[in-house]
N, C-alpha and C positions, 0 to 999 in steps of 0.2 A: 503494500499497499503505502502511494506516494505520497508525502505531504506537500500543500501547498506553503511556498514560501511566502504570503502574500498576507499571512493571517494575524502575524503583529501590526499592521498597519488600521486593521478597522480597533484592537486595541489601543492604538495610542491616539487613535479619533475619540473614539468614549472615553479614554482620561482627559481628552484637551477640552471636551464639551462637557465632563462632570467639574474640569477647574474654572471652567469660564460662567459658569450655573452658581458655583459656589461663591466664584470672585465678583459677581453679580448682586449676587444676596446681600454681604458684606460690603459691598461698596468699591468702584475700583482705586478711589482717592486713599491716598496714603495718608494725608491731614484730614484732622476731625472736620465736622460741618460749621458752620459760624455759626458764631451764638447767635441768638435768638433778643438777646435782651442789651438795648443801648447802657450804656457806661453813664454814670452821673458827669456832667462836664464843669465840676468844679473841682480844682486841684486838693490834694491832699492837704494839712496842714501839719505843718513839721510837728513834732513832740519832745521836748526838751528832758522829759523825764522826770521834771517837778511838778507836784499835786497831781489833778486827776486829769487823764487826757482828755482831747477837746473831744467835743461830738464827731462820730465818723472815725475815729481812728481805735485800732484796734492792737491791743499790746500781746505779745508773744505769749504762748503760755510757759507760767512757771518755770524755770528750770531749762530753757530755751536758751543755747549758748550763744552770746554774740560777740562776733567778733573782735579782736582787738582793733582798739581807734587805728588808721592809719596817719601817718604824720601827713600833715597837710605839704600841698607841691610847695617847691621851692621858688623863689621869684625866677629864678632862672630855669627850671622846669615849664613856668607857667610862659616865659618869654619863649622857650625853643616852642611850644605849642603854637603858643599866636603865632609865631616865623611860620611852622609848617603848615598853617591854613591860610597863611598869607600866600606864599611863596607855591606851594603845591596843591591848594583846595581848590576846589571847582564852585561855582552860584550854584547852589539846589533848592528850591522850594521844599519844604516839608511837608509832609500829610496833613489836611489840617486837622484831622482825627484827633491825632498826636499833639497838636497844639493847644488843639480845644480841652482836651482831658489835663494839659498838665497846668492850665491857668492862663497861655501865654497867647492866646486866641480867644474869639468868640463866636458863634455861628459860621464855623466854616470857612473861616478867611484861611487868606496862603500867605503865609511866612517866609520867607526868602532869604538867606543868608549864605556863610558861606562855610563850605565843609571839608573835611581831610580826612582818608580814609586808611587804615592798617589793616594789615592780613596780621590774624594772629595764630596760635597753636590751633592743629585741627581743624584747620579750613575756619577759625572763627573769623569775624570783623568786627574792629570797631572804629568807631566814626565819632570825630567833635566835631562841633558848630557851633560856630563862634555867634550867636545869635546880636540883632540889631539894637541902637540906643543902649548898648552895653547892660544889657538884661543878663549876660553872663554865657554860659552854654550848654547843650545837650551833647547827653555822651551816650553813644547807643552802641551795645552790645548783640550782636547777632549770631546764634552760635544753636548748632542743629536746626529744627524747627522753630526757634524760639527768640524774643528780641526784649532788650530789657531796655528801655531808654530813662536818663538820670537831668534832671534840670538842675544845673548848679547855678549859683553867683559866679562874679568874676574870680574869687579867690577859689573857685573850685568847691564850694559847701554845699551839699545836699539839700535843695527845697523840694522837691516833689519826684515821684517815679511811675512810672507805668511797665508793665509787664505783657506781652501777648504770645500767639501760638499761631504761625502760619493759616490762615482763612479764617480767623477768629477775629471779632471786635478788639483790639487792647482795652484794658481796662487796668485804672490806679491800683497802685499796690501800698498796702499797711505802710507808714513810714519805718516800722522795723522792720518787716524785711527788703524795703528800700536802703536802709541803714548795711544791711547783712550784704546785699548784691553791691551797695555801692563801693563798699571795703576793698573788692576785689577789682572795680573796673578803675578807682581814683588810683590803687598800687599798680594796672598795668599800665597805664598812660604816665605815670611816675618813673617805671623803668624803662618804656619806650623811649620818653623826653632825656632820658640819661644815657639813653645808646644809641642814637641816630642824631 
């Protein structure tokens, strides 16, 4: 009895159809669906840690480890960052939803400024935007499918922050969470300014 050599082909076609059906049920997209809620347009209020926190500020659970304070950027590091933005940066328009959440604009206004980007480890991207009218900077960190944006003053002190996941509307973070993430972003920019 002679066997046909074409028998594996129907098996492969069947397996392929099963894969397509299963993938279609769970969705082909690798990113989660967009959020349906609209984030508040009010920027988070910084919490200094004294007295009761302001309304809307969530404190981390008791026992949550807080990173050590990052030393402020030196005058030389701030000058280096300003020089990088001026010499190698590009004029860009920041997505209005980001500036609205951080309290820099209202009603979907576009904010244009100069920005510099650098690639970090593992294809991470760090961007620094010099805000107009001496309002400070935005420091953005893109990693995996996530985004953290920190609004800081001219001395690089944290004012507010937001976070987002690709395919979803970004949202403001608690000030405690923002401080934790910003510790690493500030240290990254200090190291970058010192080594470039």
